[in-house]
N, C-alpha and C positions, 0 to 999 in steps of 0.2 A: 764760574766756569761752565756750569750746566746750562745757564741761560744763554751764554755765548754759543755753545754747541747747538742748542735748539734754534737760536737765531740763524746760524749758518745753514742748518738743515732746511729750515723754512725758506730761507733766501734762495737756496739751491733749487728747491722744488718750484718756487715761484718763478725763478729764472727759466727753468725747464718748461714750465707751462707757457710762459710768455714767448719763448722761442718756438714752441710748437704752434701757438696761435699765429704768430707772425709768418712762419714758413708756410702755413696753410691758407692764410688770409686771402691772398690774391685768387687762389683757385676756388675757395669757398665763395668769395664775392662773385666770381664769374659764373658759378653754378647755383646762384641763389634761386633760380627758377626750377631746378631739377630736384625731383623727390628722391628720397632715400632714407634709410634708418638713421636716427640720431647717433652722432659719433662722439665717443669719449675723447678727452684730451690724450695725446700720446698713442693710445691703443686703437683709436678709430672704432671700427666695427668688428674687430677681430674676435671679441667674445661671442659674437653670433655663431661662430663656427665651432665653438667649444663642444666637444662630445659628439659632433656630427659624424655619422658613419658614411662610408662611401655610397652605400645603397640608398641613403636618405637624401643625397645631394640633389637629385632630380626634383623631388618634391619641395625641397628647400628653395631652389631657384624659382620653381613655378609659383610658390607662395609669395615670394618677393615680387615677382612680375605681376601677380594678381593685385598685390597691395600697392605697388608704386608705379605700375604702368609699363609701357613698352620701352622706356628708357629711364634708368635710375642709376644712382651712384652709391658706392660704398668706399670706405677707407679701410685698408688693411695695413695697420700701423701708419707709416708715412706715404704709402702708395695709394694713389687715387685710381679707382677703377670705375668705368662706366659700362653698363650692360645694356645692350639694345637688341630688340626683336622687331623693329619696324622696318619693313623693306624699303621705305622711302629714304630713311636715314642710312641704311646699310648700302644702298646703291651709291650714294654720294662717296662713301669711304672706299668700297671695294672697286668702284669703277675709276678711281683716281690713280694716275700714274705716279703721284707723289707719296701717297700714304701706303707704302708697301713694306714698312718695317714691322716685323713680328713683335708681339709684346714680350716682355722680359721673362715670362714663364718658360719660354722656349730655351732659355740659356742653359737649363739643366742638361740639355742634349748636346751641348757643345763638345763635351769631353769625348763623345762617340762620333758625332756627325760633323764636327767642325762648323764651318760656315758655308756649307753647300747650298744647294738650291732652296731647301726648306728654310734655312736660317739667314742667308745672305740678304743684303739690301743694296740699294743704290746701283752704282755702275757694275759691281761684281755680279749682282743678281741679273741685271739685263744681259751681261755678257754670257753668263752660264746658261740662261734660258735660251738664248739664241743658239748656243752650241748644242744643247741637248734636244731641242725641238725636232731635228731631223731623225732622231732615234725612234720617234713615234709616227713616222711616215707610214701610210697604209700598206706599202710594199713590205716594210719591215714587220708590221703587225701581222701580215699574212704568214710570215715565217714563224712568228711567235705562237700563232694559233695551233701549229703542229705540236708545240711544246705543251700548250694547254691540254690538247687532246690526249697526248701520251700520259701526262701526269694525272689527269682526271681518271684515266683507265686504271692506273695504279691505285688511286683512291678507292675506286669501286671494289677492287680486290682486297684492299686493307679493311674495308668495312664488312666484307662478306661474313666473317665469323661472328659479327654482332647482329646480323640481320635475321633474328628469329621471329620477328613480328610480335613480340611480347615484351621485350626488355627495353626500357628507355636507354638511349645512349647520348652522351654529351659529344656532339659532333665538332665542337670548337677546336680541340687539339688535333683532330684528324685533318680538318680544313687548314689549320695553321701550318702543318707540315707540308701539305700539298702546295700551299701558297709560297712557302719558303723554297721548295724545290723549283717552282716556276720562276720566281724572281731571281734566284741564283743563276739559273741557266740563261735567262733573258738579259740580265744586267751584267753578269760577269762571263757568260759563255761557258760556265762550268757546272757540271752536275755534282751535287752534294748528296743526293739520295737520302734526303731527310726522312721520307716516308718509310724507307726500308731500314734506316739506321737512326732512329730518333735520339740515340745517346751519343752521337758524334760530338766532339768538343765544340765545333763551330755551332751546331744546332743548339746545344746546351747553353753556350755563351749568349746567343741571341735571346733565348728564353730568360736567362738570368738578368740580362741588362734591361729588357723590356719590363719585366716584373718589378725590378728595383725602381725604374723610372716612374712606373705607375704609383708605387708606394710613396715616392717622394713628391709627386704632384698632389696626392691626396692630403699628405701631412705637410702643411705649409712651412712649419719650422724646419723640415728637412731640406727645404729649398735653399736655406742659408748654408753655403758650402762648409765653412769652418765649423759651424755648430753641428752639422750632419756628421762630419768626420770625427768630431770630438765625442759625440754621444752614441754614434752608430759605427764604431770602427770596423767591426766584422763585416757589416754590410758594405761599407766603403771599400774594404779590401776585396770583397767578392766582386764588386762592380769594376774595380780597376783591373783585376785579373781577367774578367770576361772581356773587357774592352781591348786589353792587350791581345787576347786570342783572336778577336774579330779583326783588329788592325793587321796583325801578322798574316792572317789568312788572306785578306784583301791585298796586302802589300806583295805577298808571294805571287799571287795571280797576276797582278799588274806588271811585276817585273818580268815574268815569263812571257806574257803576251807582248810587252814592249820589245823584248829581245827578239821574239819571233817576227815582229813587224820590221825590226832593223835588218834581220837576216834575210827577209824576203818571203814571199807567199809560199814558196815550196816548203820551207822549214815550218811555217805556221800550219800548213796543211798536214804535214807529217805529225806534228805534235798534237793537233786536234784529233786526227784519226787514231793516234795511239791511245787517247783517253776515251774515245767515243766511236768505236768501230762501226762503220756503216751509216753514221748519222751525217746529215747535210751540214755543211759549214754555214753558219748564220752570222749576221752582223749584230753583235751584242752592244749594249750601251757602252761598255768598256772600250770597244773598238772605235766607236765614235769619239770618245774622249781622248783616246791615244792619238788619233789623227788630227785633233783640233789644235789650233794655234791662237794665241792672243798677242797682238802686236808682233807677229812673226815668230813668237816663241812657243814651243809646245808646253802643255800643262805639266806641272811637276807631279811626281807620284802622290804627294800629299793632296794636291788639288783634285786629282782623279779619285783618290781614296774617299775623300769626303763626299763626292757625288755618288759613287757606287754604294757607300755605306748608307747614304740618305735614301737611295732607292731600295736597298735591302730592308730598311726600317719601314718606310712608307708603303712599299709595294707588297709587303706580306701581312702586316698588321691590319691595314685598312681593308684589304680584300677578304681577309679571314673574317673580320667582323661583318662585312656586307653579305658574304655568301652564307654565313651561319644564320644570321637573322632572317634572311630570305627563305632559306630552307625551313626554318621554324614556322614562318607565316604560311608557307605552302602546306606544311604538314597539318596545320589547323584549319584548312579550308579545302574540303573535298571537291567543291565545285571548281575552284581555281585549278586544283591539281588535275582534274579531268580535262579541262580546256587546254592546259599545258601539254598533257600527254597526247591529245589529239593533234595539236600543232606539231609536236616533235615527230610523231609518226608520219605526218603528212610531208614535212619538210626535210627530214634527215634520212639518209640511206643507211639501213642496218649494216653493221660490220665494216663500214667505210670511214676513213678519217674525216673528221669534220673540217670544213674550210671556212674562211672568213665570210665568203658569200653565203654559205649555209646558215651561219649564225645570224647574218643580216636579215634572213627571212623569218626569224623567230620574233614576230612583231608583238604577239601577246606576252611572250616571256619578257620582252623589253618593258612592257607596261608593268608586269609583276615586279621586275627589278626596280623600276622607278618608284613604284608605290612602297616597296620595302625600304628603299633609300630615304624616302620621305619620312617614314615612321621610325626608322633606325639609321640615321645618318652616321657613317663610320667615324666622321670627325664632327662631334656634336657641337663644338664651339671653336671659333677661330679668333685670333686677337691681333690687334695693331697697336703700335706705340706711336704717340704723337710727339714729334720733336718740336712742334710749334703750335700755337693756338689754331684751332680749326673751327670753322663755322659750318653748321649743318642745318639747313633750312631756317636760318635766322637765329639758331641757338649756338652759342659759343662754348667750346670745350677747351680747357687750358692745355698748354704744353706739359709733358710729363705724365700724361694719362694713359693707362692701359684701357683700350677700347675693345670690348668683347662682343662678338656677334653670336647670339644664342641660336644657332642653326636648328638644333633639336626642337626648341620651343617655337621658333618661327614657322617651321613646316607642320606644326600641329595647331596652328592658329585658325579657329573657325571663321575668321574674317576672310580667309583665302582658300580654305578647304572645307567643304561640307562634311559633317560627321568625321572630324579629323582623326579620331581614335579607331575608326573602322578601316579594315584592310580592303580597299576597293580599287583594284588595278584598272578598272574601266574608266576611272577618272582621267587616265592618261591616253585613252584612245583618240580623243580629240583635244588634247592638251588644254584643259580648262583653267589653267593658272591665270589669275587676274593681274598679277604683277610678276614680271620675270625674276625679280629678286626675292620673291616669296618662296621659290623652290631653288635652293642652291646647295645640293648635297656635295658638289665638287667645288664649292666656293664660286667666285665669279670675278669678272674683270681681268686685268692684266696678270693677276697672281692666282688665277684659277688653277685647278689641278691639271698638270701637264699630262698625266697618265690616265685621264678619265676614259678614253676610248679603249685603252689597254685593259683597264679594270672591268669595264662592261663586257668586253669580249671574254675575259677570263671567267666572269660570273656566268655568262651564257653557256660557255663550254662545260664548266663544272656542273651546273644545275641540270642542264639537259642530259648530260651523261648519267648522272645519278638517277634521274627520273626514267631513263631508258631501262635501268636495271632494278630499281627499287620503288616500291610504294612508300611514301612518307606518311607516318602514322602519328596522331596527336597523343604521344606518350611522354610522361615526365612532367616536371614542374615548369611553370612559365618563367622566363628569364627575369632577373632583377637587374635592370640596366645600371651600369656604373659610368657616371660622368667622368670623362678623362680626355686626354688628347685623342685617343681612339676609343670608341664606344665598345664596352665589353659587358658581360653579365657576371654578377657576383657568384651566381650558382651554376654557370655554364649555360649552354643552349641545347636543350634536350628534344629528342624526337625518337620515334621508332622506325625500323626498317623491315620491310617484307619483300623478299625477292619476287619479281614479276614472273608469272608462269612462263611467259614466252619473252625472253630478253631480246631486245631489238638488235 
């Protein structure tokens, strides 16, 4: 009896190993040329990640890149992943109108964002992109600049009590609230006053969901929905409640603005003025979506919600990261800060609202932003999913592969940037990039960031406003970058603030 049981166990294990070998064989045969760590049966390379902390992930990926080259493969259980930092290979994928499906790690966000512009693919993505593009026309961006200016002025006041010139301050949460105020007003046409009321349910829900999603991305086992809910029930409940809060808030606003649109411009104007006395009426992303049609039919509330929620996520988390790291770099370089201040004093009028044209004149600030985005890209990695076999410069990659572009490592490659770990804004004065796909902080190709002009204008407005009022000081610890969908720092982003003697 014992020998029979042993025989069955051994047979089951052998069958499992044979199944694993056969299901991987085609992909392994196709990738015989590609380097990568030796993979175990069933587990693949998952043990490589055991005990790895979030702050160690950057060094871990860099070591793999140094060991295996600019394109290598790993197996995470049954999932094949290919990692690339070669701009020649990246150009082929990102410039393709076919390879636009995001990799399956993004599926974690479906419960919040649905299949909006970030997650959709195929015909739906093309349709939504076409609908949303007019929302970023330069005439609409000009109206948004007024919001940037107003909210950055509030930020200046919120920071004043911390500006003693001696105490380090983590600017990340302050910038986050400002960015949240900006994206709420520009995407939904609604003021949430996050900077003044950081404990509002909507603000807290955004914070809760983004923090939970970051935790789930870092811990691979939490990406498995049923296992996550089984082992982390309290976290799952907190996530669900937060998403309900976010969806309800967005649904209520959509319903009110749709009804106002039906009732006519007079009702809409009255309702707007009731909430925001004396403010100009602006065209928000929500208004563009409410007036859009697909095959003669308006978008449903759910369709609109997933796009607005997508912009709420992408439009505040990424700009928060970009602005925070840029301020950090400026605080550590007195020469750069001096040049910036001289430009701001020359181009901006004291006490007057900043316009889009004014921001366009800040050429050196633009170089500083570009250099900061090179060193600290808000989205450090992006991914694609291959539905079919793909050939890249004679190298075949099988269907069912997660293809990951390591933007963070690509833009610190000494082959394309001299002294890549040095902060040198002047390298962008005459755009010295040897390959256009070596510098892609906003991705590239048909699926590039639709809001990149919006983001740069917001960065210019916020940074110039802060420099008008404060000297940025090199105080506090250096950030420990956290590799995730959006680049963060494990220990925050610290600097000191000293009020300028003569505020501009």
